[in-house]
C-alpha positions in Angstrom: 151.5 -76.5 -57.8 151.9 -73.7 -55.0 148.9 -74.4 -52.4 148.7 -72.2 -49.5 146.8 -70.0 -46.8 147.5 -66.8 -45.7 146.6 -65.4 -42.3 146.9 -61.9 -41.7 146.7 -60.7 -38.4 146.9 -56.4 -36.6 149.7 -55.7 -34.0 149.2 -54.7 -30.4 147.9 -50.9 -30.7 151.0 -49.9 -28.4 153.7 -51.3 -31.1 151.6 -48.6 -33.7 154.2 -46.7 -35.5 156.6 -49.6 -35.0 154.8 -52.3 -37.2 152.6 -52.9 -39.9 151.1 -56.2 -39.2 152.0 -59.8 -39.1 151.2 -62.8 -42.1 151.1 -66.4 -41.4 151.7 -68.5 -44.9 151.8 -72.0 -45.5 152.5 -73.5 -48.8 153.5 -76.5 -50.3 154.7 -76.8 -54.1 156.6 -79.6 -55.9 157.9 -77.8 -58.8 160.2 -74.2 -58.1 158.1 -71.2 -57.4 159.8 -68.4 -57.7 158.6 -64.3 -56.8 159.9 -60.8 -57.8 160.0 -58.9 -53.9 159.8 -55.3 -54.5 161.4 -52.6 -52.6 158.5 -50.5 -49.8 158.5 -48.7 -47.0 158.9 -52.0 -44.6 161.7 -54.0 -42.9 159.9 -58.0 -43.2 161.1 -59.9 -40.4 160.9 -64.1 -42.0 160.2 -66.4 -39.0 160.2 -70.0 -40.9 159.4 -73.3 -39.9 159.8 -74.4 -43.4 162.4 -76.0 -45.9 165.6 -73.1 -46.8 164.1 -69.9 -49.2 166.5 -68.4 -52.0 166.6 -65.2 -52.1 169.0 -63.6 -54.4 169.3 -59.4 -54.7 171.8 -57.7 -57.3 175.3 -58.5 -56.4 173.6 -60.9 -53.3 172.6 -64.1 -52.4 171.7 -66.9 -50.1 169.9 -69.5 -48.6 168.5 -68.7 -45.8 165.2 -69.6 -43.3 164.4 -67.0 -40.7 165.8 -63.7 -41.9 165.5 -59.6 -41.4 165.1 -58.4 -45.2 166.2 -55.1 -44.8 165.0 -51.3 -46.2 166.4 -52.1 -49.4 166.1 -49.6 -53.0 165.9 -52.9 -55.4 164.5 -56.0 -55.3 164.8 -59.5 -54.9 163.9 -62.7 -56.3 163.0 -65.4 -53.8 162.9 -69.7 -54.5 161.5 -72.7 -53.3 160.5 -76.0 -53.5 158.5 -78.4 -50.8 157.4 -76.4 -47.7 156.9 -73.3 -46.2 155.2 -72.4 -43.1 155.9 -69.1 -41.0 155.2 -65.9 -39.7 155.9 -62.8 -41.9 156.1 -59.5 -38.8 156.9 -56.2 -41.3 158.2 -53.6 -39.3 158.8 -49.7 -39.9 162.5 -48.7 -40.7 162.1 -46.7 -37.7 160.8 -50.0 -35.6 163.7 -52.1 -37.1 165.9 -49.4 -35.5 163.9 -49.1 -32.5 163.3 -52.4 -31.8 165.5 -54.6 -32.9 168.9 -52.1 -32.5 169.4 -51.6 -36.3 170.8 -49.4 -38.0 172.7 -47.4 -41.2 174.3 -50.4 -43.2 172.5 -52.7 -41.0 169.1 -51.9 -42.8 170.5 -51.3 -46.1 172.8 -54.0 -46.8 171.5 -57.7 -47.7 169.7 -60.1 -45.4 170.4 -60.6 -41.7 169.6 -63.7 -40.1 167.4 -63.6 -37.4 169.8 -65.6 -34.8 172.4 -62.6 -35.8 170.0 -59.9 -34.9 168.4 -61.6 -31.6 170.6 -64.4 -30.6 169.6 -67.2 -28.7 165.7 -64.5 -27.5 165.4 -65.2 -32.0 166.1 -69.4 -31.4 163.9 -69.2 -29.1 161.2 -67.5 -30.5 161.0 -69.3 -33.8 160.8 -72.6 -31.5 157.9 -71.2 -29.5 155.8 -69.6 -32.8 156.6 -73.3 -34.0 155.4 -74.9 -31.5 152.0 -73.0 -30.9 149.0 -74.5 -32.6 146.9 -71.7 -34.2 147.3 -68.5 -36.0 145.7 -66.1 -33.5 148.0 -67.2 -30.7 150.9 -67.0 -32.5 150.2 -63.4 -33.4 149.8 -62.8 -29.8 153.2 -64.5 -28.7 154.8 -62.0 -31.8 152.7 -59.3 -29.5 154.2 -59.9 -26.4 157.9 -60.7 -27.8 157.7 -57.1 -29.4 156.5 -55.6 -26.4 159.3 -56.9 -24.9 161.7 -55.2 -27.3 159.4 -51.9 -27.1 159.8 -51.1 -23.2 163.9 -51.3 -23.9 163.8 -49.8 -27.8 166.4 -47.5 -29.2 165.6 -43.9 -29.2 164.8 -42.4 -32.1 165.2 -38.8 -33.3 162.1 -37.0 -33.2 162.9 -34.8 -35.8 163.7 -38.0 -38.2 160.6 -39.5 -37.2 158.6 -36.4 -38.2 160.5 -36.5 -42.0 159.9 -40.0 -42.4 156.0 -39.7 -41.5 156.8 -36.7 -43.9 157.5 -38.4 -46.9 155.1 -40.8 -46.4 152.5 -39.2 -46.2 153.5 -37.8 -49.4 154.0 -40.5 -51.3 157.9 -39.3 -51.3 156.9 -36.3 -53.4 158.7 -34.2 -51.1 162.1 -32.4 -52.1 165.0 -32.8 -49.2 165.3 -29.1 -49.3 161.8 -28.6 -48.6 162.0 -31.2 -45.6 165.4 -30.1 -44.6 163.8 -26.7 -44.2 160.6 -27.8 -42.4 163.0 -29.7 -39.7 165.2 -27.1 -39.2 168.0 -29.3 -40.1 171.2 -28.0 -43.0 170.2 -30.8 -45.7 173.5 -32.7 -45.1 172.5 -33.1 -40.8 169.2 -34.1 -41.6 170.6 -37.1 -44.2 173.5 -38.1 -42.1 170.2 -38.8 -39.3 167.7 -40.3 -41.6 170.3 -42.5 -43.3 171.6 -43.7 -39.8 168.2 -44.3 -38.2 166.0 -45.5 -41.6 169.0 -47.1 -43.5 168.4 -45.3 -46.5 168.9 -41.3 -47.0 165.7 -38.8 -47.7 166.2 -39.1 -51.3 166.7 -43.0 -51.3 163.6 -43.6 -49.1 161.2 -41.0 -51.4 161.9 -42.9 -54.7 160.9 -46.0 -52.8 157.5 -44.3 -51.3 157.1 -42.8 -54.3 157.4 -46.6 -56.4 155.4 -48.2 -54.0 152.7 -45.9 -54.7 153.2 -46.5 -58.4 153.3 -50.1 -58.2 149.5 -50.2 -56.0 148.1 -47.4 -59.0 149.7 -49.9 -61.8 146.5 -52.4 -62.1 144.1 -49.9 -62.6 146.5 -47.1 -65.1 144.7 -46.9 -68.4 148.1 -46.7 -69.7 151.9 -46.4 -68.5 152.0 -42.6 -69.3 148.9 -41.8 -66.9 150.5 -43.7 -64.3 153.7 -41.3 -65.1 151.6 -38.4 -64.9 149.4 -40.0 -61.8 152.9 -40.5 -59.8 154.6 -37.5 -60.9 157.4 -39.2 -62.4 158.9 -36.7 -65.8 157.0 -39.0 -68.5 156.9 -42.5 -70.1 160.6 -43.2 -69.9 161.4 -41.8 -66.6 158.8 -44.1 -65.2 160.3 -47.2 -66.9 163.9 -46.4 -66.2 162.5 -46.6 -62.1 161.1 -49.7 -62.3 164.5 -51.0 -64.2 166.4 -49.6 -61.4 164.1 -50.9 -58.3 161.9 -53.9 -60.1 164.8 -55.7 -62.4 161.9 -55.7 -65.3 159.3 -53.0 -67.2 155.6 -51.8 -65.7 154.6 -53.8 -68.3 156.2 -57.5 -67.7 155.3 -56.6 -63.4 151.6 -56.8 -64.4 151.7 -59.8 -66.5 153.3 -61.4 -63.1 150.9 -60.1 -60.7 148.1 -61.4 -63.1 149.8 -64.5 -63.1 150.6 -64.0 -67.2 153.9 -64.5 -66.6 156.6 -65.7 -64.5 159.6 -64.6 -62.7 162.8 -65.4 -65.1 165.4 -67.0 -63.8 
């Protein structure tokens, strides 16, 4: 049985655009707890004070504690037994580029151990957060750490920032050719600069943004066909293919998992 608490916190206003927010977590379970982690427009940073977490995605697997999950266009399955406690910091992909110095393959491939990204400063952050007695103080400590990183942040092309915002605001339903025309760059140049700073190219990022919006609509959708139409997919079959590719299951299977009516398969 898993018992947990999940306090949430907002980041300092000066971090807007880079940090989506904070979520603490405390869980205990004597049996394995398995979850399907879906791709979305964020880069999760897991700062753990608990037991190891098994993380598996297509072609990748490992045992992790504190890590940066990356900006992916596929799902992962996590599993733990015992105790989990820590802080999840959700960054935007451009925030991960600016604050953590990640780009291209760093953002896109696998998961990176926090110590490999931040060095000794990452280990010290984990220790300080673990020793801090309450969540409000932990969120304030995370603010303090990230504001220091923001003072020496890597630059982002204004055009890439604008393109990412346009894709995000349209839920990924903007053609890359039209986006490049609006930016004033060639499609090839935009794709290269965007991929370097965001992690995925604009077409792949649009796919993730549209999928994330579709997942948000899933529970309230009258039918899968209606969901496909509302989310801008060609038809029911197109939607199901995208769910298989990005979530590893059908929309109906995911809806059942979210209701607790089924479990993530091994």
